[in-house]
C-alpha positions, 0 to 999 in steps of 0.5 A, spaced: 863 223 832 857 227 829 852 225 826 854 226 818 859 222 819 857 216 823 858 209 819 851 207 821 848 212 816 853 209 810 851 203 805 855 196 807 858 193 801 859 186 801 863 182 795 860 175 794 863 169 794 866 167 787 866 175 785 871 177 779 874 186 780 877 187 774 880 193 771 882 193 764 887 197 761 882 204 759 882 205 766 874 201 765 871 197 770 868 191 770 864 185 775 861 178 774 859 175 780 854 169 781 848 172 785 844 178 783 848 184 781 844 191 782 847 197 780 846 203 783 852 208 781 852 212 773 859 209 770 862 206 766 863 199 765 867 195 760 863 188 762 858 187 767 854 179 768 851 175 773 852 168 772 846 165 776 842 171 777 839 178 774 843 184 773 838 190 774 840 198 774 836 202 778 833 208 777 836 215 774 843 211 773 847 211 767 851 206 766 857 205 759 858 198 758 862 195 752 856 187 754 852 186 759 850 178 761 846 176 765 844 168 765 836 170 768 834 177 767 837 185 766 832 189 768 833 198 767 830 203 770 837 206 768 840 209 762 843 204 760 848 204 753 852 198 750 854 194 744 850 187 747 846 185 752 845 177 752 839 175 758 834 169 758 829 177 759 831 184 758 826 189 761 824 196 761 820 199 766 817 206 765 822 212 762 828 207 762 833 208 756 836 203 752 841 203 746 844 197 744 846 195 738 847 187 739 840 184 743 840 175 745 835 174 749 829 170 749 824 175 751 824 183 751 818 187 754 817 195 755 813 198 758 810 204 754 815 210 756 820 206 754 825 208 749 831 202 746 834 204 741 838 199 736 836 191 738 840 188 733 840 180 734 847 179 730 853 182 728 852 181 721 844 184 721 848 191 723 853 190 718 849 188 713 844 195 715 850 200 717 853 198 710 846 199 706 846 206 709 854 207 709 853 214 704 847 216 709 849 215 715 856 218 713 855 224 706 847 225 708 847 232 705 851 231 699 847 224 697 841 227 696 842 227 689 835 231 686 837 234 679 834 230 674 838 224 671 842 222 664 839 217 661 844 212 660 843 206 655 843 199 660 848 196 656 853 201 655 859 198 656 864 199 662 870 205 658 877 202 658 880 202 663 887 204 664 894 203 669 893 203 675 895 211 679 898 207 685 901 200 683 897 193 685 899 188 683 893 181 686 895 174 682 888 171 685 882 171 683 881 172 692 884 178 692 882 181 686 875 181 690 878 183 696 881 188 692 874 191 689 872 190 695 876 196 698 876 200 693 869 199 692 866 200 700 872 207 700 868 210 694 861 209 697 861 212 703 864 218 700 858 220 698 858 224 692 855 218 688 846 218 686 842 214 690 843 210 682 849 209 682 851 208 690 844 203 689 847 198 684 854 198 688 851 198 693 848 190 691 856 188 687 859 190 694 854 185 697 855 179 692 864 179 695 862 180 702 857 174 702 862 172 697 855 170 691 860 169 686 854 167 682 850 174 686 855 178 682 857 175 676 850 176 673 850 185 675 856 189 675 857 189 668 849 193 670 851 196 675 857 200 673 854 201 666 850 205 671 856 211 673 856 216 669 862 220 671 866 213 674 872 215 678 879 211 677 878 207 683 871 205 681 874 203 673 880 199 678 874 196 682 872 193 676 877 192 673 879 186 679 872 183 678 873 181 670 879 180 673 876 175 677 872 171 672 877 172 666 880 167 671 874 162 672 874 162 666 882 159 664 
């Protein structure tokens, strides 16, 4: 037997008792172990979890995972891309890179040459931040309107709304708000509104998402009055909000 095939040249793999290894429908590997977990091989993972110990991603290793969870610490020497990382302590060592959407830790340590992108505290924070910049994310060039704004009376009444081209018949107040939210999300994401118009509609949209009826009532008329050329969908959204408040007063 040649030296190149000598079994002593290869590392021994030990799977501790209590370890769970699974493969999901997308072919992604999930590893759940009671002790420390060291990743020395780049790959796509679904979940990496140490229920009692720590997780280490070694240098020159690239890991993509949906979830990384450690009872103690998560040490990153290589590159990690993850939706969620949960640990008491997350440490990025020299030249480490981490792209983490949701970071849940009591202690976060970054070496001078490390790079951390993302770092949202929870889903709500992420949702609100991405929602605030939806036009910039989807249609950044067309959203950069540098033409002078047309002067508009701050309390210009919104034009009468004709019948929608697609029959929609919400019956309850909640259904009217859901319909308005759907229409506003679609229109705001188009990116062809001016920054002033987009910001005004976004404030209404945030109020609807947060179910803050008092805030919606105080801003929606002024917000829609900012529109220079409202589309039919925006007219429908305004109509749904009007009907929502009309039902509350009857």
